[in-house]
N, C-alpha and C positions, 0 to 999 in steps of 0.2 A: 594631437597634431601627428601626422604621419612622420615616420622616421625613414631615412634613406642610409643604407650602410654600403660603402664602396671598398672593395678589397683589391689592392694593387700589389703585384710582385715586387720584391726588393732586389736591387742590383748593387753589386759591390765594385763594378768597374769604375775607372777614373771618370771624373765629371765630364771631361771632353768627349768621351765616348757615348755619353748618355745625355748630351745636351737636348738633342731633339725630343727624347723621351721625357725629360723633365719639363720641357716647354709644353709637351702634350698633357703631362699630369697637372701642370699649373693651369692650363686652359680648362681641363676637366673640373679641377676643384673650383675654379671661378664660376663655371656654370652651375655646378652642384651648390655652390654657396648662394648664388643668386636664386636658385630653385627653392633652397631651404628657407631663404628669407621671405620669398613669396609665400611659401607655406605658412611660416610664422605670421605673416602680415594678414592672412585670410581671416576675416572677421565673421563671428557668428551674429546674424541678424535676427532679432526677436521682436515680435509685436505683442504687446500685452494690452488687453482690453478690460472693460468693465461690464458686469451684469447688474440689472436692477436689485436693490436690496443689500448694497454694500458687499459686493462680491468681485474679486479679480476673475478674469477669464483669459487664460486658464489659470487654475490654481496650482498647477505643477509645471516647472520649467527644468530644462537640462542643459548644461554646458560641460566642456571638458576642463580639467585643471589647467589653470594658467591661460585659458583661451581669451582672446580679445572678444568683447561683447558689445554689440550696438543694439540697445533696447529702445524701442519706440512705445511710448505709453499714450494710448489713444483713449482719452476720456470721453466716451460717448454718453456719459450719464448727465443728469440734470444737476449734480452737485460737484463742488470742487474736490479733488483728491491729489495725492502725491504717491510716489513709489519710493520706499526706503528698504534697501537690503542691509541686513544686519547679521552679526555673528551668531552661531548656533546658541539657542537657549536664551537670547536676549530680546525677544520680540516685546514681551510685556514690559520689561524694563525700559525700553526705548519709548514704548506707548506712553507709560506713566510719566517719563521725563518730558515728552512732548506736551502732555496735558498740563504740566507744571510750568511751562514756559511763560504763561501769562501774556503780558503786553509785548514781549519779544517774540511771540510766536509768528505773527505775520512776516516780520522782518526776516526770520530764519526759515520761512516756509514750513514751520512747525517740525523742523528737523533739528533735534538737539545736537549740540557739539559733543561728539563722543567718539572714542576709538572703536566703539562697538558698531558704528555706522560704516558700512563699506562702500555703498553708493546711494545716490538719491537724485530724484528729479525735483524741481521747483513745484509749487502747488500749481496744478493744471486746471484751467478754467473749464466749465462745461463745454463739450463739443470741440475741444481743442486737443492738440498733441504736443509732446515733448520728447525729445531724443537725447539719450546720454551714452557715453562710451565708457567702459570699464574693463578692467582685466579680472577674469575670474580667480578666485583664490587657488593656490596650489594644492591645498589639503582637501582630500575628498570628504565631503560631509553634507549635511542638509542645512541650507541657509535660508532662513525665513525672510520673506519680504511682506511689507505691510504698509497700509496707508496710515499716516500718523496725523492726518487732519483731525481736530478735536472731535472726539466721540466715535471715529471710524474704526480705530485700531482693534477693538474687541472682536469685531466681525470681519473686517476686510483684510485678509492676509492670505499668503500662499507660501510655497516652498520652492526654492532653487536647488535642485540636485547638482552638486559638483562631483562628477564621477566619470570614469573612462568608459563605462558601459552604460547603456540606457537603463534607467530604473523601471522597475516593474510598475511603479505608480502611473507611468505614462501609457502603458499598454493594457493595464487591467481596467475592465469596464467597472463603473461604479456599482457597488453592491446595494441592493434594495433592502430595506428593513424587513427582516424575516420574522421578528418576534418583538413583542412589546410587553414590558413589565406591568401591564395593566389587565387585570382579569375582570371580565364583565359578565353579566348574566347572559343567557343564550339568546335572549331577544335583542340584544345590542351588539354593536360592533365598535372597536377601537382602532385608532391609528396613531402613529407617532407624528404629531403635528409639527413639533420642533425638537430637534435633538439637542444634546448637551453641547455640541460644537457651536450652536447658536444661542441657546438659553441654558447655561449651567446655573446651578443654585437659584432655582426659581422660588422666591420668597412669597410672591403674590401675583395674581392676574387680575386684570379688569377687561371685560369684553363689551365692545360697542354693539348696539342692536343690529348693525349692518355686518358684523362678523369680524372686524379687526380685533385681534387679541393684543393687549399691552401686557408684556411679562416683566415683572420686576426682578431683575438679576442682582443678587447681592453676594458678591464673592468675598466680602468681609466676614459674613456669617454672624451668628448670634454672639459669639464670644471674641470675635476679632476686633481689632482696633484700626482706625485710619480710614481715609477717604480714597476716592479714585477707582474703586472696584465695584461700584454700583452703577446700574443703568437700566432704562426701560426700553425694551425691544418691542417694536411694533411688527406684528406678523399678519399676513394677508393670504388667504387661500383663494386665488382668483378662479380656479377651475372646480372648486368645492369637492376635491377628491380626498380631503382629510389630511393634506400635507401642505404646509405653508409654502407659498411661491415667492413672496416679496417680503423681505426682512430689512427693516431699517432701524437704526439706532435712534429712538425718538428723543432721548435726553440722557445725559450723564447725571446721575443723581445717587447720593449715598443712602445705604440701607432702605430701599423702598419696602414699605411695609403694608401699604394699602393703596389700590388704584381704582378710580372710578371714572370712566368715560361718559361725558354728557355733551353731545354736540360736537363743537370744535374744541371743547375744553377737556382737559384731563386733570382731575383732582388726585393729588398724591400725598400720602403721609410718608415722611422721610426724615432722615437726620442730615446733618452737615458736619463734616470733620475739617478742621483747620490744619495749620502746619504743626509738625511734631506730634501727630496723632492726637491733637486736642479736639475734644468733643465741643462743637459750637452750637448745639441745640437740636431740638426736633420740632418739625413744623407740619402743619397741613397747608398745602400749597396748591396753586392752579397753574397749569401750563396750557398754551394754546397753539393750535396749528391752523391758522387762518388760510394759508395758501394751499393746504392739502398735500404737501410734499412728504408727509410721513415723519417730519421732524418739528420738534417744538420750535416756536418762532423766537423764543428768548428764554431767559432764566426764569425759574419758578417765582411766582408772586405769592408771598406768604399771607395766608388767611388767618391762621392761629400760630403764634409763636410760643415756644417753651412749653410744648405739649407733653413733655416728659422731663423728669428731673436730670440735671446735668451730672450730678456727682456720681451716681451709680451706673449711668450709661458710660461714663468715662472710666470708672474703676472696674467695672465687671463686663461691660458689653451690653448689647441690646436684647437680651433674652427675656427680660421682664418689662420691657418698654411698652409704649403705646403702639397698637397694631392696626387691624383691618378697618376699613370704612365701607359703609353702604348708605344709599339714599332711600328713604322711605317714600311712599306716595304722598306723604305730607310735605315733601321737599326738604326736609332736614337731613343733613349728613350725619349719620350716627357713627361714633368712633368707639372702638374697643380699647379700653385703657388697661395695661398690664399693672401689676401691683408695685411697680416703681412710683406710680402716681405721678403728680406734677404739682408745681407751685407757681401761681400767678401766670397761668396760661393766659394769653392776651389776644383777643379777636381784633378785627379791623376797626371796630367802634370803641376800642379802649377797654372793653369789659374784661375783667380779670376773674379767673376761677382757680381754685385749689382743690386737689383730690388726694386724700391720704389712703393709699392702697388703690385697688382696682375697681373698675366700674364701667359705666357707659355714659358718655357725654354726647351732646349734639350741638350743631351750629348751622346757621343758614349758609347757603352756598356762597354768600358774599363775605363770609367771616364774621358776621354779626350775631348777637343774642346767644352767645355761648352759654350753656347751662348743663347741669347734671341731670341725667335721666335715671340712672340706677347706681347703687353703690354696694360695697361689701363683697366684691367679687375678687378672685385671685388673678390668674395670668391669662385672661381671655385673649384670643387672637382675632376673632371676627364676630359679626352679628348677622343672623339671618332675620329677615323681616317679611312677614306674610302680608297678603293684601288688605288685611284688616289692622295692620300695624301692630300685631303681636310680634315681639322680639324674642329670639332664642339664642342661647349661647351653649357651647360645649366646652367646658372649662379645662383646667390643667391641674394634675395632681400635685399635692405638696409633699410627695415622697414619704407617705406613711404617717403624716400628722393629723390624719382624721378627715382631710378634704380631698377625696379622690375626684377622679374626673366625673363631672356632673353635668346633666342637661337640665337647663333652667329656662323657665318662662320669665322673661324680664318685664315686670310691671313698672310702669312709670311711677317714679319716687320710691320704688322698692328698695329695702335694705336687706342684703342677703347674708351679711354676718361674718364675712371672712376678714381677719382671723379672730376677732375678739368676741363675737357674740354667738357663733353658730353652735358651739357645743353646750355652753352653760346658760345661754339666754335665748334659747330657741324660740320662746313665745314672742320675742320681739323682732323676729325676722320673718321673711317669706322663704319657706324651704324650697329646696330644689325638687324637680319632678322625679329625678332618680339619681343615684350614685352608681356609676357603671364600673367602678374599680380604677386600675391604673391606666395610664395612657397620656396622651398629649393632644388636646384639641387644637385645631388650627383654623383653616378656612371654613366658612359657613355660607349658605344661601337657602332661600326658600324657592323651590323650583315649581314653576307653574307655566308650562308651555305646551301648546297643542301639538299633536303628532306623536306623542310618546304614549307607551302603554299606561293605562289608567293607574296601575298599581305603583308606578314610578312618578306619578304626577301629584301636585298639590301636597308636597311634603317638605319638611326641613331636611336639607342634606348637609351633613356635618363631617368635616375631615378630621381624621386622627392620625397625626404624624407617628405617634408611638406605636400604634397598632397596625399602621399601613392599610387603613380602611377609609372608604367613604361610607358613612353610616346614614341610614334613613331612620328617622324617629316618627312613628305613626302616632299622631296625636288625636285625642278624643276629647270634646268638650267636657268640662267639669266645672260648673258654675262660672266664675270669671276667669277660670284658668283651664288647665288640661290634665289629662293623664297621657301617658305615652308607652309605646313599646318599641324597643330598638331592634333594627334589623341590619345585618351585613348587606352591602350593596355592591360596591366596586372595590376590588383589592388593588392598592397602589402603594408601593414602597415609599415611606417618607413623604406622603402627600401633604401639600402645603395650602392649596386653595382650589376653589371651584367656582365657576361662572358660566354663563351661557349667553348666546345671542338671540336675536328675535326670530330666527328660523328653527330654533330647537336644537342647535349644536351645543353640547356640553363640553367644556374644556376643563382639564385638570392639570395643575402644576405640581411638580415633584422636585424635591431636594436631591432624590436618588442617593448616590453614595458619597455625596459631599460631607465634610465634617462640620464641626461647630465654628470653625474659623474659615469656612468656605471650601472651595475645591473646584473640580471640574465637572462633577456629576450634576444631572438635573435635566429636566425635559417638560414639554407641554404635550398632553394627549388630547385627542378629540374623541368623544363618544356619541354615537347616534343610534336610533333604532335601526334595525336591519332594513326596514321598508322606507326609511327616511328619504325624502325628496327635497332637494334645496328649493326654497321659495324666497325670492328676493324681499328684503324688507322695504316697505314703502319709502319713497323719498319724501321725507317729511316737509322739506322746503318747498316742494311742489304741490303739496296738499292744500286744498282750500279749508276755510275754518270749519265747515260742516264735516268734511272728511276727517279732519283732526279730531273733532269731538266724537265722531263715530268710532275712531280707534280706541276710545276709552271703554267702548262696549266689548272689546275683544277679550278672549280668555288667555292672553299672553301677558304676564306681568311686565315683561320687558317692553312690550309695545305700549302698554297703558302708561308707563313711566316716562318713556321718551316722547310719546305723543303729548303728554302733559307738559314736559319741558319746553317743547316747541310752541305750544299754545302760550305759555308764559313768556317766551322770548318775544313773541309777537305782540302780546297785549290784546286788549279788545273789551267788548262789553260782557262777554261770557254768556250770552243768551243760548248759544248752541250747547254749552257745557251744562247749563242749568237744566236744559231739556233732558239730558242724560241723568242728572242727579235726581230728578223727580219721577223718572220712569220706573214704575213699579213692576214692570213686566220682566226687566233685565235682572241679571244676577246681582245681588247686593255688593259684591266686590267691585263691580264696575261702577255702581252708584257711589261707592266710598271714593273711588278714584276721581270721579267728577266732583264730589263735595270738597275734597282737598285741592282740586284744581281751582274751583271757584274761590275758595278762601285765599289761596295764594295770588290769584289774579286780581281780585277786587279788594282784599284786605277787609276793612271794617264795613265797606259797602256791601259785603256779602251776607252780613249778619241777619238782615231782614228775611232773606231767603232761607238761611240755616236755621232760624227759629221756627220756621213752618215746618221744618223736617223733624223736629224733636217729637212730634206726635206720631211719627211713622215708625213702628216697632223695628222695621227691617234696618233702619239707618240711624235711630235715635242716638245710640252710643256715639256715633261718629260725628253726627251734627253737634252734640254737646262738646266733644273733643276739639272739633275744628273751631268752635266759638272761642274757647280759652287757649287755643294752641300757641298764640304769639303774645307774649306779655307786653309787647309794644302796641298791640291792637285791641285793647280791652275797653276803650270808650263805649259806653252805652250797653255793655253786655249785662243783662239783668241777673242779679244773684238769685232771684226767687226761682227760676226755672231750674237751677242746679239744686237748690234745697228740695224742691219738690221731686226731682229726679232721684234723690237719695231714698225715696219710698217706692221707686219703680220695682215691678215684679222681676225684671231681668237684672241679675246681679252684675252684668257687664255694664249696664247703663248706670248702676249705682257707683261702681268703681270709677267710671269716667267722670261722674259728677263730683265725687269726692276729690279726685285729683284736681279737677278744674276749680273747685273752691279754694284750694290751697294756692292756686295761681292768681286768682282774682284779687286776693289781699283784703277781702272785706271781713272784718271780725264778727259781723253780725251773723255770719254763717256758723260761728262756733257751736251753738246750741244744737243745730241740726247734725253737725258732724259728731258731736259727742253722743248723740242718740244712736249711732252705728259704730262707735269706737271700742266697745267692749270686746276683748279677745274671746274666742269660742270657749276657752278654758283658762281660768285664772290660776296662776302658779300658786301652790300652797305655801304657806308660811312655815318656818321652822317650828317644830312642837317640842316644848320641854317635857321630857318623860324621865322617870327614874329607871336606870337600867336594872333588869331583873338580876337577882342573885343566882348565879349559875355555878353548880358544883361541877368542877372539871376534873377529869382524871389525867389530863395532860395540859400543858400550855396551849393557848389558842393560836399562837403565831410563832413560827420559827423562821428566822432570816439568816442569810449569808452575809459576810462582809462584802464590800465592793470588789468585784471580780474584773480584772482586766488582763490582757495578754493571755499567758498560758496558765493562769491561776484557775483553781477549781475549788469547789466546796463540797464535802460529803454530808448528805443528810442521813441520819438514822434515827427515826422519830417514832415514839409510841403513839399509835393512832387508835388504840382500843376505844371502842364506843363511838368512833367518828361515823357520821352518816354520809358526809361529803368530803371530798378532797379538793382543795384549791391550790393550784400551782400558779404563781404570779411572778412575772419577770419585769423588774422596775429598772428605771435609769440609774446610773451610778454617779451622776452628778455633772456629766459633760454634755448633756443633751442625749437624744435618743438615736443619733446617726450611727449606723453600723453596729447596733446593738443586736447582733445575731446570737441569741443565747440558745442553749440546748439543755434538756434533762436527759443525761446519758444513763442507760441501763436502769430505768426506774422499776422497782419491784415492790409488791405488796407481800410481806411475809406472813404466813399463816400461823395459827397456834401450834400446829404440829411440825413446824420448821420448814415446810415446803413453801414455795413461792409462786406468785403469779406475775407474769410480765405485765406491767401497766400498759404497754404498747398493744397488748391483746385485748384490752377493754376499749370500748368506745366512750369518748368524752361526751358530755351532754351540751357543752358549749366551749367555744374557743374564740378568742378575739386577739388580734395582734396589731401592733402599730404600723406595720409595713409588711409586705410579702404574704406568706401563708404559714399557718402552723400545720405541720405534717409529720407523720411518723417516717423516720428514715431520711428526711430531707432538711436542709437548711431553709431558713426563711426565704433565700434567694431562689430555691428550687434545685440547688446543687445537692449531690449526695452528701449526707450528714457524716461529719467527721470531727474529731476533737482538735481543738486549737493547739493543744500540747503534743499532738501527734501519737498519743497512746491509743491502744486498741479499744474498741467498743463493740458491743454486739447489737444494740439497738438504741433508739432514742427518739426524742421529739424535738424538732427544731421550731423556733419561734422568734419573735421580735419584740423588744420593749416598745410601748408598755403592753404586756401581753398577759392574758388570763386563760387558764384552762380549768374547767370545772368537771369533776367526776361526781355524779349523783348515785346514791345507793351503792356505797362500797360493800364488797363481800363481808358478811358478818364475821367471818373467821379471820379477817385481816387484822393483825395487831401491830405491825410496823411498816413503815415506809422507808425505803432505802434508795438512794440515787447519788449519782455524781453530777453536780451542776457546773457548767462552765461555758465558755464561748465556743461557737462552732468555728470550723477552719476558715469560713468565709468572712469572718469578722475582721475589721481593721480599725483600730483606734477606739473601739467600743468599750465602755464601762457599764457594768450591770450589777444588780443585786437580786438575789432569788428569795422567794418567800414560799413557805409551805403552811397552809392553815386549814382549819375545819370550816371556815366561812369566809366570805369575800373580804379582802383587804380594803379597809376604808382609806388609809393613809400610808404612803410609802415612807421609809425611814431616810434619815440623813438628808443629803442634798438631792436625793432622787426626786424626780418630778411626780407630784401627786396625780394619781389617776383622776381624770376629769370625766364625771358623769355626763353623758351626751344626751341631748334631746333629739327628737325626730327631725333632723335638718335636711334629710333627703327623702322625704315622704310627702307626697302632694297633700296639701292642706288648704283647699280652696276657701274654706270657711274663714280662714284667718286673713284673707286678702283685703276685703272691704274695711274691717277694723283697722288693719295695718296702715292702708293709705289714708284712712280718716284721721288717724293720730298723726301721720307725717303732715297732713294739712294743718292740723292744730299747731304743731310746732312751726310750720312755715308762716302761719298767721301770728305767731307769738301770742296765742290766746290763753295766756297763763291765768288771767283773772276768771274766765269762763271755766277753766279746768278746776281751779280752787273752789269755785262756786258749785261745781258739780260732785264734790266729795260726799255730800249727804244725799245724793240722789241714785237711782239705779245705774247711772253712768259712771260710778266711781272707779271701776276697774280701768276703763279706757282713759279717764281723766288723769289718774295717778300714773299710768304708764307713760302718757304724753309729758307729764311734768318731769319725769326723769331726764328728759332731753332739753329742759329749758333752764339753761344757766343764766337766769336773769336775777339780779339782787331783789327786785320787787317780788318776783315769783317765790323766791326763797323766804323772804320775810313773811309773806302771806301764808306760806305753808307751815312755818314755824309757829306762827300764831295759832293756826288751826290745830296743829299737832299738840301744843301745850295746853290748849284750851278744851279739848275733847276728853271725856271721861270714858268713852266707849272703847274697850280694850282692842277689839278686832280693827276698828277704824284706825286707832292710834298705831297699831303694828303695821298696817298697810301704808300708812303715811310715812312711817319709819323707813320702809323699803325705799320709797322715793328720796328721802332725805339722805339716806346712807349712800345712795348712788350720786347725789349731788355734792357729796364731800369733796370729790375730785372731779376734774374734766380732763379731756384729752389735751396733751401737750401740743401747742401750736405747731403745725407741720411747716418746716422751712426747707425740706429736701435734704437734710443732713443725715438722715437715718433710713435704714431699710432693714426689714425683719428677716431677711434671708428666705431660704426655701422651706424652713421648718420653723415657723414663728411660734411665739407664745400664744397659746389659745385660751388662757384663763379669763381674760376680759375683766370688767366690761370696757376698760380702757387699755391701750397698749402701753401707754406711759401715763399712769395715774398722776395727775398734777394738781396741787392745791390752787385755789383761786381766792378771790376776795371775800367770799362768803364761807370759806371752809371752817374758820374758827367759830363763827356764829352757829353753824349747823352742828358741829361737834359739841359745843356748849349745850345746845338744846337737847341732843341726843343723850348726853351724860345726865342732864337734869332729870329727864324722864326715866332713864335707866336706873337712877338712884333713888326713885320715888317709892320703892317697896314693891313694884310690880315685877316679880321674878320672871314671869312669862315673857313680858315685853322686853326686859333686860337680856333674856336669852336670845330673843328674836333679833334684837340690835346687834348683839355680839356675833351670831351666826351670819347675819347679813354683811356685817363688816368684814368677816373673814372671806366670804365669797367675793365681795366687791373690792377687796384689798385696800379697804379704807382704815387708816391707822387712827384709832381713837383712844389716846392715852387714858389709862385708869379703868378701862372697860373690862 
């Protein structure tokens, strides 16, 4: 407000002499007073509008301190909005309070009663206006204004500057994005599709074939608690320039973890938090937008409930919960389950399912037929599905416990062994294709879209949050599976997800610099080839049935899937689809799309046509798979065609047949399955040998006490005559976390008194439980230093359980000297050091025994058919056939399958056979199965979780006796005491390995 200053001279003459002057002054003052009142009464008039996508226009306003303001809110939008002015820093608090109003919301116009609200309009209907008057605050500051209508406040907000001078924000032109933290190959270009101001904390994305991007924003994060900070933002790029133009808040939803757009539906994997930060469950749900306004029409409709355990989501957060979703061309929704697992997940048909640990499950789009697809995984985040229904995952490291990040081909019914089987029972699992070390796998997809350079097409693309990379894994067929080669592709910090549309636009979601409990960082980027041109996706609803069927012939995975879904929505006879399925000229992947479209469209009526395709080598595997794909549609499916297919020359056809036979439920298939059930290599039995008498010049093993904190142990050992030197770092009894041990200033002393620095020699082998073993560095990669702060010249840093082997020691070396202790990077670690002339077989005290590991991350395609055949035998409960096969060439597979059959009848038959046979080798192999059957896994009720570094000894996490335990122990002891020392030894060793307590053995 303008100020007027009037200076008048002062007179000291008598009042009578100055009467006229005083009257004059009074008159002047009256005029000035009236003028000042007029100035004070002058009102600032402001018009505030709306832009599509939940945006105020303008986003910046300016008034003077204490100024009277008349604000007209012109709602030109198609949605209802309000205007709420709040105190600095209180925008989100008021938004959350408005969201919590519940039934009172409409009455209060979604404006909470709060001293932090300075002014507000009522809810303004579309195409209407509202005017309010208020006095600007006296204090200069930035005052947020926001729309608090449910779901709008995260996006729709601006700033009122109260200041004596015009703020620069009003005069500065908007800055264009000049850089993007996404690095792409030179053939590609990237743009910032949606910044953090719109999409912070992007946990997942789902892209419609027509280009709409649905970003799952989760500002609770993986370790935060409570609801109200999750939402799905719908982003549209109208002019196809790589920058979203329309942004709507599609739905408010907690912890979005997977998004799948199909037509007007949006499938979402998410949590729900109640009052007081109470975890109210995790769900696979569906939302719909039938009117096309970019907003969900109502609350989510739950398809699967309790899809993650409540206890540990509540206690820890959602970092190991159930995650991404993808739809295969078979129409199933595949769900990546983290190793929280779940108890009694329930579909819409009432079917319940429990999973102990991580894996993959699948469910029909209507929430029915929930079933397990693969098990024994760690904390997977997403699933990539290729056109032939091969599934791939890129897992998550268990922080040094032997299960690093691994790329896995997920075979139906496959068991991958985490955490109980992968180390010591490798022959019973399907190994990973590769272990790529540390990292954190997140989103995944199989990319197949025309218009891209050939080298970037038809490949699994896998996000790695920890490494900040989108990787490509180049896969090559290997029998029923693959081998792979990993390549860096796109660099993106804290990448979370990847998806594409039907025109070849690749979208990437990033968590950016947000933390484990949320934040404000995050974005969505778009990547396309440099020569990319936008081509509109076909309007599927306007296509006729022939056009839709022909879209199955395209080389776009996105197009084939969504054309299929439109065909299924309409229904019909399927004759146009059948024409594609039988067309031998087109690519097999297009025929596969037609086969599964036909199966979903016609159900059991498709079987007569599918049976004809079994003789077509290009699609035989998929015809078999489609025939048995739905357990609710098996009437009339002949078992014989699958038994015959087990002899097919194509191993992929054999695997499909074995899986299908397990689904058909006909035990007459057991003999055919047993014929292919033997593992490629049978695990050897323990052998009883007398240890040779060895003349030693010095003890074979030297060990330290448990070392913690600043403690050290000095070794000075006579190594005369040693050929090898083994340095072992074991656990000290509190687990292996933070066990950063080091061998400081290690020396080999020669006969003449001179010494050799051990760090100058090369070891022949080094293994560590986490990080790296390096000279001069801690396992973390930090420069090596002693925990006690004392000086050192050199040293070797490692991590328990760690082994360093030096072969061919210098002949003149007679002593080994070293100071052993914790590195400066260790916190809470406890370790024990060992020096020996040969490998340490067992570690002392409470230290964890070193577990010998099998090849659990090396491709072994020969193991897959026997594996799924045994899984089918277990599914069929074919124990009688397995016992009957013990005296046949199929003994190996039969006895392996029996290890998983905790049936009293099976145990009784096995015991009878065990006690009746006189053949020593057969008896010992039966003993292996009986020892395994002493215990079973504890029933999982969601009350436990094994943390990030679980016990990997196996074969059960919680070995638990059951009704046949005593009978099995009695039989084992009877045979063990029969005088056969070799069998007794085998039983004893197997019991140790399987952690089966057999008293008196």
